C-alpha positions as CSV (number, residue, x, y, z in Angstrom):
1,M,-58.1,-53.6,15.0
2,T,-59.2,-53.2,11.4
3,K,-57.4,-51.6,8.6
4,I,-59.4,-48.5,8.8
5,E,-58.7,-48.2,12.5
6,D,-54.9,-48.7,11.9
7,A,-54.9,-46.0,9.2
8,A,-56.6,-43.7,11.6
9,A,-54.2,-44.4,14.3
10,D,-51.2,-43.8,12.0
11,K,-52.8,-40.5,10.8
12,K,-53.2,-39.3,14.5
13,K,-49.7,-40.2,15.3
14,A,-48.2,-38.3,12.3
15,S,-50.3,-35.3,13.3
16,R,-48.7,-35.4,16.8
17,T,-45.1,-35.6,15.5
18,K,-45.3,-33.1,12.6
19,R,-43.9,-29.6,13.3
20,R,-46.0,-26.6,12.9
21,P,-45.1,-23.9,10.6
22,G,-42.5,-21.5,12.2
23,R,-38.9,-21.6,13.4
24,P,-37.4,-24.9,12.5
25,H,-36.2,-27.1,15.4
26,A,-32.6,-27.4,15.7
27,K,-29.9,-28.1,18.3
28,N,-28.6,-24.8,20.0
29,A,-31.4,-22.8,18.4
30,G,-31.9,-20.9,21.6
31,N,-29.2,-18.4,20.9
32,V,-29.8,-18.1,17.2
33,S,-30.9,-14.8,15.8
34,R,-30.5,-12.7,12.7
35,T,-27.9,-10.6,14.5
36,T,-25.8,-13.8,15.7
37,I,-26.0,-15.3,12.3
38,L,-24.6,-12.2,10.5
39,R,-22.0,-11.9,13.2
40,A,-20.9,-15.4,12.7
41,A,-20.7,-15.0,9.0
42,M,-18.7,-11.9,9.3
43,K,-16.2,-13.8,11.6
44,L,-16.0,-16.4,8.9
45,A,-15.1,-13.5,6.3
46,I,-12.0,-12.7,8.2
47,K,-10.4,-15.4,6.2
48,T,-13.1,-16.9,3.8
49,P,-14.0,-15.0,0.8
50,L,-17.6,-13.8,1.4
51,Q,-18.7,-15.2,-2.0
52,D,-17.8,-18.7,-0.7
53,I,-20.0,-18.3,2.6
54,S,-23.2,-20.0,2.2
55,I,-26.2,-20.7,4.3
56,V,-24.7,-24.3,4.8
57,T,-21.2,-22.8,5.7
58,V,-22.6,-20.5,8.4
59,A,-25.0,-23.4,9.7
60,K,-22.0,-25.7,10.2
61,S,-20.1,-23.1,12.0
62,M,-22.9,-22.5,14.4
63,N,-23.9,-26.1,14.6
64,V,-27.5,-25.6,13.6
65,T,-29.6,-26.6,10.7
66,P,-29.5,-24.6,7.4
67,A,-33.2,-24.4,7.6
68,L,-32.9,-22.3,10.8
69,I,-30.5,-19.9,8.9
70,H,-33.0,-19.5,6.0
71,Y,-35.8,-18.9,8.7
72,Y,-33.9,-15.8,10.1
73,I,-32.0,-14.6,7.1
74,G,-34.2,-15.4,3.9
75,G,-31.6,-16.6,1.6
76,R,-28.0,-16.4,0.3
77,D,-28.4,-12.7,-1.1
78,W,-29.7,-11.6,2.2
79,L,-26.8,-13.3,3.9
80,T,-24.3,-11.6,1.7
81,S,-25.9,-8.2,1.8
82,G,-26.5,-8.5,5.6
83,V,-22.7,-9.3,6.2
84,M,-21.7,-6.3,3.9
85,N,-24.0,-4.0,5.8
86,L,-22.6,-5.1,9.1
87,F,-19.1,-4.6,7.8
88,Y,-19.9,-1.1,6.9
89,K,-21.7,-0.4,10.1
90,D,-18.8,-1.5,12.1
91,L,-16.5,0.7,9.9
92,L,-18.6,3.7,10.5
93,R,-18.5,3.2,14.1
94,K,-14.7,3.6,13.7
95,W,-14.8,6.5,11.5
96,P,-12.5,9.4,12.5
97,E,-14.0,12.8,13.5
98,E,-13.7,15.5,10.9
99,K,-11.1,18.3,11.2
100,D,-10.5,21.6,9.4
101,D,-8.0,20.1,6.8
102,W,-9.2,18.1,3.9
103,R,-5.9,16.2,3.6
104,D,-6.0,15.3,7.3
105,D,-9.7,14.1,7.0
106,L,-9.2,12.1,3.8
107,E,-6.0,10.5,5.1
108,A,-7.7,9.5,8.4
109,A,-10.6,8.1,6.6
110,I,-8.5,6.2,4.0
111,H,-6.5,4.6,6.9
112,C,-9.5,3.7,8.7
113,M,-10.9,1.9,5.6
114,Y,-7.6,0.1,4.8
115,E,-7.4,-1.3,8.3
116,Q,-11.1,-2.5,8.0
117,F,-10.5,-4.3,4.7
118,A,-7.2,-5.6,5.6
119,R,-8.7,-7.3,8.7
120,Y,-11.5,-8.9,6.8
121,A,-9.6,-10.5,3.9
122,G,-13.0,-12.4,2.8
123,I,-14.9,-9.2,2.4
124,A,-12.0,-7.5,0.6
125,A,-11.9,-10.5,-1.8
126,Y,-15.6,-10.2,-2.5
127,V,-15.5,-6.4,-3.1
128,V,-12.5,-6.6,-5.6
129,S,-14.4,-9.3,-7.7
130,N,-18.1,-8.5,-7.4
131,S,-20.2,-5.5,-8.0
132,R,-23.4,-6.3,-6.2
133,F,-23.7,-5.2,-2.7
134,R,-20.5,-3.3,-2.9
135,V,-22.6,-0.3,-1.9
136,F,-26.3,-0.7,-2.0
137,Q,-27.8,-3.2,0.5
138,L,-31.1,-5.0,1.0
139,T,-32.9,-3.5,3.8
140,A,-36.3,-5.1,4.0
141,F,-35.8,-6.0,7.7
142,G,-35.7,-2.5,8.5
143,D,-31.8,-1.8,8.6
144,R,-30.3,1.3,7.5
145,D,-28.2,1.1,4.3
146,Y,-24.6,1.6,5.9
147,G,-22.9,1.0,2.5
148,V,-24.8,4.2,1.2
149,E,-24.1,6.1,4.3
150,L,-20.3,5.2,4.0
151,L,-20.2,6.3,0.3
152,D,-22.0,9.6,1.2
153,R,-19.5,10.3,4.1
154,F,-16.6,9.6,2.1
155,T,-17.8,11.6,-0.8
156,G,-18.3,14.5,1.4
157,L,-14.6,14.5,2.4
158,V,-13.7,14.7,-1.3
159,R,-16.1,17.4,-2.0
160,K,-14.5,19.4,0.8
161,T,-11.5,19.8,-1.3
162,G,-13.4,22.3,-3.5
163,L,-13.4,19.9,-6.6
164,S,-16.2,20.1,-9.2
165,A,-19.3,17.5,-8.9
166,E,-17.7,15.6,-11.7
167,R,-14.3,15.5,-10.2
168,T,-15.4,14.8,-6.8
169,G,-17.3,11.7,-8.1
170,I,-14.3,10.4,-10.0
171,Y,-11.9,10.9,-7.1
172,A,-14.2,9.5,-4.5
173,S,-14.7,6.3,-6.8
174,Q,-11.0,5.9,-7.6
175,M,-9.7,6.4,-4.0
176,I,-12.3,3.7,-2.7
177,D,-11.2,1.3,-5.4
178,F,-7.7,2.0,-4.5
179,V,-8.0,1.4,-0.6
180,T,-10.1,-1.8,-1.2
181,Q,-7.4,-3.3,-3.5
182,T,-4.6,-2.4,-1.2
183,G,-6.4,-3.8,1.9
184,H,-7.0,-6.9,-0.2
185,S,-3.4,-7.1,-0.9
186,A,-2.3,-6.7,2.6
187,A,-4.8,-9.2,3.9
188,L,-3.5,-11.9,1.5
189,H,0.2,-10.9,2.2
190,L,1.0,-10.1,-1.4
191,Y,3.2,-7.2,-0.8
192,P,7.0,-7.6,-1.3
193,A,8.0,-6.6,2.3
194,E,6.4,-9.9,3.5
195,H,8.6,-11.9,1.1
196,R,11.7,-10.0,1.4
197,A,14.2,-12.9,2.0
198,F,13.0,-14.8,-1.0
199,L,13.0,-11.8,-3.2
200,D,16.3,-10.5,-2.0
201,E,17.8,-14.0,-2.7
202,K,16.4,-14.1,-6.3
203,A,17.4,-10.5,-7.1
204,S,21.0,-11.0,-5.8
205,K,21.6,-13.7,-8.4
206,L,20.5,-11.6,-11.3
207,D,23.2,-10.4,-13.8
208,E,23.2,-6.7,-13.4
209,T,24.7,-6.2,-17.0
210,R,21.6,-8.1,-18.3
211,Y,19.0,-6.5,-15.9
212,P,20.5,-3.2,-15.1
213,N,17.0,-1.5,-14.2
214,I,16.1,-4.2,-11.7
215,S,19.4,-3.9,-10.2
216,F,19.2,-0.1,-9.9
217,A,15.8,-0.2,-8.1
218,R,16.3,-3.7,-6.4
219,F,16.0,-2.7,-2.7
220,A,13.1,-0.1,-2.8
221,P,10.3,-2.5,-3.7
222,M,11.1,-4.8,-0.9
223,E,10.2,-2.1,1.6
224,I,6.5,-1.9,0.2
225,D,3.8,-3.2,2.4
226,G,0.1,-2.3,2.8
227,K,0.9,1.0,4.9
228,L,3.6,2.2,2.5
229,A,1.5,1.6,-0.5
230,I,-1.3,3.7,1.1
231,R,0.9,6.5,1.9
232,E,2.4,6.7,-1.5
233,G,-1.0,6.2,-3.3
234,L,-2.4,9.1,-1.1
235,D,0.6,11.4,-2.1
236,L,-0.3,10.9,-5.9
237,F,-4.1,11.4,-5.2
238,F,-3.4,14.6,-3.2
239,L,-1.0,15.9,-5.8
240,G,-3.7,15.4,-8.5
241,I,-6.3,17.1,-6.2
242,A,-4.1,20.1,-5.3
243,T,-3.3,20.6,-9.0
244,E,-7.0,20.8,-9.9
245,I,-8.0,23.1,-7.2
246,S,-5.1,25.4,-7.6
247,G,-5.5,25.9,-11.1
248,L,-2.0,24.7,-11.9
249,T,-0.9,22.7,-14.8
250,L,0.0,19.1,-14.0
251,S,3.6,19.9,-15.2
252,D,4.0,22.8,-12.8
253,A,2.6,20.9,-9.9
254,I,4.9,17.9,-10.6
255,D,7.9,20.4,-10.6
256,R,6.7,22.0,-7.4
257,K,6.2,18.6,-5.7
258,L,9.7,17.5,-6.9
259,S,11.3,20.8,-5.5
260,E,10.0,20.1,-2.0
261,P,12.1,18.4,0.5
262,R,11.1,14.8,1.2
263,S,9.2,14.5,4.4
264,A,10.2,11.9,7.1
265,P,8.4,8.6,6.9
266,R,5.3,8.7,8.8
């Protein structure tokens, strides 16, 4: 066989083995889709910060090639946004039905959001440290933007209180930040209640004459966990809202609140 014939044979062999454009070949690729990829990434986000979840990370968890993830997802931003959108979609699926009382509605929604962020520590970690995809998502694949839908629904609950447009926007934003931070702290086990034995041991050794204020309030902080933080924070938000919609001064509202009997723990 001549050199020309050898080259022609090699070219023919290469054309048979080269893949055509399209879905990359990969082991276990039969069960891979955009939905399964996003679900796998969201599962990783139960513990891993979303900002640390890459195309390669998801590919390893699914035992497929990164090229296959790129084929279905389109890139890192699409992966991050897709997980956030799926997270909000799942949250809206759990959203409580509205009732006639704005306090009940806001409290139920806040607790629903708290539980979702506390479950997905990695998503809470992303939201408290990144502004992109906190609300608005990439939707070129035809998805609904569930981040926008969640914001609109929650803002509607705040609007029901009768606050002005300006105050509605401020309260809605502040309350979402509050529940996100609280869920993040709970997910990472940062609250004192989860470290009570250690804190109690340290506090018991402090000189009360040197640290009188710590000694005075020593035990209460050790009761704080995520649910208590949510409850106490909501009381403060509700006090502020009630003050504004009633026309009371803040001083009068505080005096009235302090004069009320303390309700039993919920």
